[in-house]
Steps between C-alpha positions, in 0.01 A plus 500: 500500500497130574747230391390146585335636815789735583459879501758700305519829308654651190801707606392785275174517699686548831629817658820473702481574871833647620575306818827551687658407830433835665123493436520868401199469273219656705236459231155371583588169332801452728304589811239235417763230522573313820857547626564128447392538136750779445781297660407198285511708183842645584647157579365355173651787305835435666483128423378523140743733327343721237142421591240772534181531702181614331126531532230501235442847358127485557520345849245656734568291810768524771832347401454163666661335200782630285650344189869417455630552147802564279517755220613242242217252577152579361317337793530546876684206658269490801339676795604559860311636798444483873153444643224246558520242220433168669133398477520299823644771724495877537873519576700740285774333297746574222384388156696416184286429194651342188402281206796279605337410832283187500349454846323166463297548816276725292331455163680658207220757457540619860716811558689324781614229256750759375602646838762451769371629835729544800530702820877521459649785295821311421301200370285729289803666339651157425173399333509818291855419385398144413170559322499853353672406176475686168271347240664304220428590139270200454314568828443860392381391156259244651355758739453777244369260233243368747386852585465626145130409514446671834426856596864553598516812717198649326633467145231251401678378186369162380828450319524123499159468334610743230825307463327174403149575378575714199433862417187637667362652180520159327330329794227765493437431131454130574263576789295744290479252213396221734235716666366603160454134414331410829269804500372463146158336468576357157762272660225300674307470176814396313588236759157348449564505126841333546337228706240434236695558179867424570808724481377782275423838657169623363544860617795701357507719812601201711773412251640853532481496879683170523756613243582808711521292816726239340738761358523683834577178686779408257664844529487478879638143496796616291558792737491273807734246335759770434523585870545145630881491481752582769541783746776670696505674836750785527605675823702806407783621722723802463765321292384138479168324466367158604316308229279192540387335175237238417482350153134416553251652746233285661201726565367280779829390656598600853847630584593463134795737531677260737592306185641803319855538375656791690793716399650836595612733222625854459214736423674604177538141375138385491411291191309692233202270555466638856626856459266567207202412718635657818555842341132585432394369842729751676282777356204383711430513874492184711187293453476541122478230233602543135346237275750243366783696663466442873416667830667740742412371845712727721752775437774243433315172428369396160351199322555483123390261227778297337506328164 
């Protein structure tokens, strides 16, 4: 998954790799790692209390890169590795990758724009401490909102389109009605008649077709208008939850959640407006959208409509 050119991962799509100081894990995955990689991982775990090391569940390549994450943060905070990363040399170096790193020697779409590369282990660990920071509520909301239209980890839910465009069955009615109009030969004849005679339809079939089309468009317009209000992003914890709210959602805006009002509340004290929409979403797996209710994006992250 990419975030402004930076590679990250959903924590629920990672599997923890149990590293320790004694290197007692003799699994194939451990053996594929360079000794310097193992030492780097151990030092990062010492420096960043509570962090965990993970790899993607469906990873089929040697563990050159591993993700650093925390259980209470939905997204990995970054990547670390040891190997050949510099495009200008084949020397092996330590790498810290983070959305917080802005290396202006490279374009923002280049992987190295978001990397610190160094031959020194101590410098690499310091960089990890500086840049591998948990995502804020608004950062998380911006990332997940931006990916609702993408094939996120194979889920393929076009949720943001459903959010704004209206119910699919209503859109299909409009499309069918429009195609019926355009495919009917009498429409061409009637258009000629309109040109010659004025505003009166001379064929009742055309009147009926246009009546159906007009009604369908009005119903869809009402449906779309009802879903143009606010929205809330909710990240559920064990006892508390983080909430970001927007009174109005701009479909085409970028980083819109940076402007959201953020608050932390006890799980049991959510306003009825949010809890009534959150409850049905918890019955679905991640990646599902419930019309005019909201979407469950990950196990603990939700977007809901607000009045």
